[in-house]
N, C-alpha and C positions, 0 to 999 in steps of 0.2 A: 379560881379560876385565876391564874396568873392574869392576864390581861387588866384584871379589874383588880386587882393589889398592884400590876403596874401605873395604873391612872392615880388609884389613889397615891400613889408618891409624888410629890406635889414636884420634889426637887426634879427627878427624872420627868415631870410635864413638861414645867420649861424649860431641862433640856429639849426636849421635840420639840417646845415651841420655839429655841435657838433654832434649831437646826431646820423647820420647815422658813420662820419669816427671812433665818439667813439665804435659803435657797432661790426662796420666792425672789428678792431680792436680784440676787446673783442672776439666775436665770432669764429672767427680763433684762436685766443690763447687755446682756447676751446677746441676745435679740436685737437691737438697739445699735448696739456700738455693730455685728455681724453684717449687720442691713446699711448703716449708716457708711462701714466701710466699700463695702460696695457696693454701694448708689458712688461713690465720690471715686472706686477705679476700675469699675466693670472689668474686674482681676480672679480670675478665680483662685489662683493661686494669693491673692490675699487675706483670703479665707483661711486657709491654711499657715499664712503668717500668725496670723488672731491665736491659733492651737501654740505655735512655735513656741511667738512669745513670751505667754504665761507657761509652758512647762520648761523651758531652758532656766529662769530660777526654784520652780516647783522644787526639778531635780537636782538644781545647784544647792539645797538649803536640807532633802531630805533626811540624812544620815544625820544630822547635826540635830534638827527637828525632832527626830523620834529620839536623840541622846539627852533630847533640855525634856521633852515627856516622861522620863525617865525618870527623870534627876532633877526637877523644879517644878514647880507647884503650876500643875496641870491651868488651872481654870485663869494665875494671871499671865500664862503667855495666852488662852483665849484674849481677853480681854486685851492684849496686842494687837494681838492681828486684827478686832474687830474695828479698832480706831484707826489701820492701815487700810483694811477695806473702805472704811467712810470714806479717809480721803482720798484714795482714789478716782471712789466713783464719785464723790464732789469732782474730782478733776474730770473725767468723764463726759459728768455734765457741759462745765466749762467752754473744754474741745470743743464738742459734739455741736454742740446750738455755733460753735464759732464766734463766740461772744469779743475773742479777737483778732475778731478777723486778719488769720488768717490764710497765704494761698492752701491749694487741696492738697502739695502735697505735706506739706507740716503740718496739718490738721490731720494726715492718716498716721503723720510720723508720732503726734501728742498723743492720742489715741493708742494708740500701739507703747509708748512708756508707760500710761497708766497701768496697761492691761498686765506690764509688765511686775509692776509696783504689788495688784493684787494676787500675781502668780505667789513672789514673795510672805507676800499674807498664807495663801489658802497652801502653801509647801508646811509652813508652820503651825495653822490648824489644825493639817487633817490628822496627823500625831495624836496628840492634844487630843483629839475632840473624840478618837477612836479608845485612847487609854481612861477614857476618864466616865468609860459608862459603869466599867466591876467596879466605881468607887457609888455608882446608887443603886446598883442593885444587888439583888444575890447571886450567887454564882450560877444559880438551875434557873433563874428569871435569865441568865447572859443572851440564849440563843433570839428568845420573843422579843428583850429590848432588844436587840444588832434588826431585827424585824422589823421593828415595829418603827425605827428610825430611819429606819431604811424605805421603807411607807411614807414616812412623813416631808422625806426627800423629792422620793417621786411625785407628789402630790403636788406638793410646792412648783416640781416643773413641773407642771401638767395648766396651772396654774399662771405661773410664772410664762414663758413662751407667748400662750396664745392671750392673755389681753394683753402684753408686749405688744403683739406685731396688730391688736385692734385697737388699740389707745398708739397706734406710731403714725395708724392710718384715718384717727380721726379726730383727734388732739395734740397740739407742735409737742415738739422732743423735750423739751424744758419741762413738763409736766409729765408727762412717760421719767423723767429723772428723777423727777419728785419723789413719785411715786416707791422708786427703786430704796431713795435715802430713806423715807416711812416704811419700807419693813426692815431696814438694818438696821435702824434706827431701834425696830420694837426687838428682835433676834439684838440686840447689845442688852433691852433693859433686859427682857428675858433672863439674860447670862448673869449679870449682876446679881441676879433676887436667887443665884442656885449655891445652896447652901451645901457643906457636907469638906469630906476627907480630902486634897484632892492632893496634900506632902509626897512626896516622892516616897520609893521603899528606901530605907539605911542601904547605901553604899558604899560596898567596902573600899578603903581610904588606898590600899595599894594599886587600885583598876585605875588607868589611865583613861580616860578617854579616848583615845583610840583604840584601846582594847574593847569597850566596854560597846562602839560602834562595831569593831568586826566581830563579838559575839553576836554581835545581833543577824547581821547578815548572813555569818554560817550557821547558823541556827535554821535559818529558813532555805539554805541551799542544803542543812541537811538532814531536814525533814521531807522527807519526797512527797505526799502528800497537797502538803502546801504546797513546796513548788512546784508542781503539778498542775495543782486549781489557779496559782497566781500565775506561770506561761501557759495557761491554756486561756486565759481572756486575755490576757496582754496582746496574745498574739490575731486573738478573733476581734478586739478593739482595737487594735496598733488599722489592720488589715480593713475590718469588715463594718464598722460603722461611715457615714454618710452624712451622719446630723451638718458635719459641718458645710457641706455643701448645697445642705438647702434652699437658700438664698439663690444662691442659680437654677435651682430644680420649678421652685415658687414663682421664679420668678421668666425663669425663658421657656421650660419644660412644660409645665402645667398651669402656668400664663394665670396662676391665682392669686398675685400680693404680697403684701405685708401682711394682711388677715393670713389669709393663704397660709404663707409661711410661719405663722404665730400656729395655726392647726397641725401642722406638720412634725411641728417643735413638739405640741406640748403630746405628739400622739402616742409616740412609744412609751412616755410615763405615763399615762391610760392605763395601758395596755398593763407596765407594770403594777403600777400602784394596784388595783383589780385583781391582778394575780398572788400578789405580796397580803395584801386583806386576806387573802383567800388561804395564802400559807402560813398564816398569822396565828386559824384557828386549828391547824395539822398539828394532832398530836409530837409526828419523830416522822424526821424525812428517810426515807429507806430507800436503802441503797443510791447512798448520794452521788456518788463519784461518777457511778454510770448513768443517772441520770441528769446530771451535770454534762457528761457529755453528747451525749444528747440535745441538751438545749441548746447547746454553741453552734451543732451543728445546722439544728431547724434556724436559727437566728442567721446563719448562712447561707441559708436555702433565701431568706425572709429578703437581704441584702440583694441576692441574686436576682428576685423578682419586682423588687422594688427600685433597681434600677435599670430592666425594663417596660418598666409601667410607664403607660398614655393617660392613666386616667388619673384621675384628681382624688377618688373615692375608695379604686382601688391601693394608693398611692396610701393614701394612709393606715385602709385596712390591713397593710402592710407593715408597716412603721409600727402600727397599734401593735400584734403578736411578734414583731423581734423585738419591741419591749417585755413582752410580757415576759417571752421565754431568755429573755436577755435579765430580767429580774430573778430566776429562777437560779441563774446560773449565781447572781449577787449575794443571794440570802449564804447558798450551800456555799460559797469562798468566803463568805462574811465567820460562819457558822463554824468551819474549818479552822478558822485563826484564832477567835475567838477562846472555841474548849481544846485545841492545842498548844494554846502559846502560852509558858508559866506568866505572871503577873507582872511581875518585874522588868519583864524586856516585853510589854507587850508592845510603847511607845514607838521601842526601833524596828521590831516585827512592823506596824503598823508605817509607819517610814518606810522599810523597804514594801509593804504593799501600797504606798502612797506612789514608789518610785513602779515598780508593775504594770499598777492599774491607772491611777489615779493620773499620772502624767502623761500615759499613754493615750488616753480620751484626744490632750491638744497635740499629742505629737502621732496623733493617728490622725485630726483635723489637717494637721501639716502631709503627710503621707498623700490624704484625700485630694488638696490644693494641689501637689505636685502634679499627681498622678492627670486627676480633670486637668491641666494645665497642658500635661504631654501627650496624653491621648484620650481624649475628649473625657465629658462629664458619665458620659453613660458606660463606657470603657472601665472607667476606674471604677463606680460603686458593684459592676459584676465582675469584674475583676479578685475583687475585695473580697466579695462571697466566696468564691472560690477556694480563694489563698485560706479562706478559713476556715472550709472542709476538709481541705489538705493538713491543715493541723489537726484538727479532731482526728481525721486518720491515722496519725503519726503518733498523738498522743496516747492510743485505742490502743496500738499495736505496740508502743515503749515504754511507755509508763503504768503498768501492772496497780500498781499503788496506789495509782487515784480510782483505775478502777474496779478495784474489791473493798475499798477504804467505806467505813461504818461509824457512824458513833456510838459511843458508852451507849 
């Protein structure tokens, strides 16, 4: 069994541990920071600005990060990213607890600064981590390995927010951040113990950095299947996501407090994790292009229904389903990129993926916050779901390459 051999692979297991514990800490931290900033400002736009503050540096470094991932030792890049993430978490802890006794505006600005720093680290982390997987597993194990690392992310994204919401309401904020640092420190230890050949493929001396970056971008835009898959996810996440507005739903619409916020935040990841575990045992994904269109459309419908829901339990169920549908699109998109991208170009393609998908989560958070401020929270979420359905319809008509795509 592929799963058995993958879990017997000590270094891949440590890689999963790094992914799990780092995600656990980051997701828990995200809940703490969002809840703190919203309680200080009571402004929906402040939640959107958290995403934008993280997305700007991630987008700014993405292409260069992809170049580094293809031209430098990937493990060394990840070590540097982990150190920066730990330092930014320490900063968030100090300023969230207001140890320096700043006024409200300065406290919020300080938190945004450390979110910006973490965005830089995550911008470099994504391409290096993505391109590290082929050095740990065989080519035949790539799709399964990608599914397992996504599952580890989703499980951590269940526990982190839920525990963050519970601990926020039951113990002081300082102890919550100590848990974040414990998780990130554990991830760092796992990373340090991974061994393998993470050196880059030989670079043709005459190729400039600009040409290598240009080649990576051109590869994506010329490969219609990869471009369609990325574009579909980009617009669905950009307009269809509602996670940035969950503190408003928890506080004002559903009235469930920080504990309920943790549950709402964890629900999509629970649906995603269960679905990914099921998918990891499937021998092959048939008609992946058609399934991608269907699940993104179903995701949009879930967001429309969630925006209209006034029941906490119904909202949790809808978020659970949205995560399940979204996870199928994540698995398919990841499999397409891993199998259709040459080994020497994975870092740069992963960087473009980060620009399309990774940062679209944060930019989508800003869009949601801005739309909620202008149109109201419920219209912002419902409208985003409608736009997602429109994008699916346009892609179905215009992008034959993704509609008919099959894995070899």
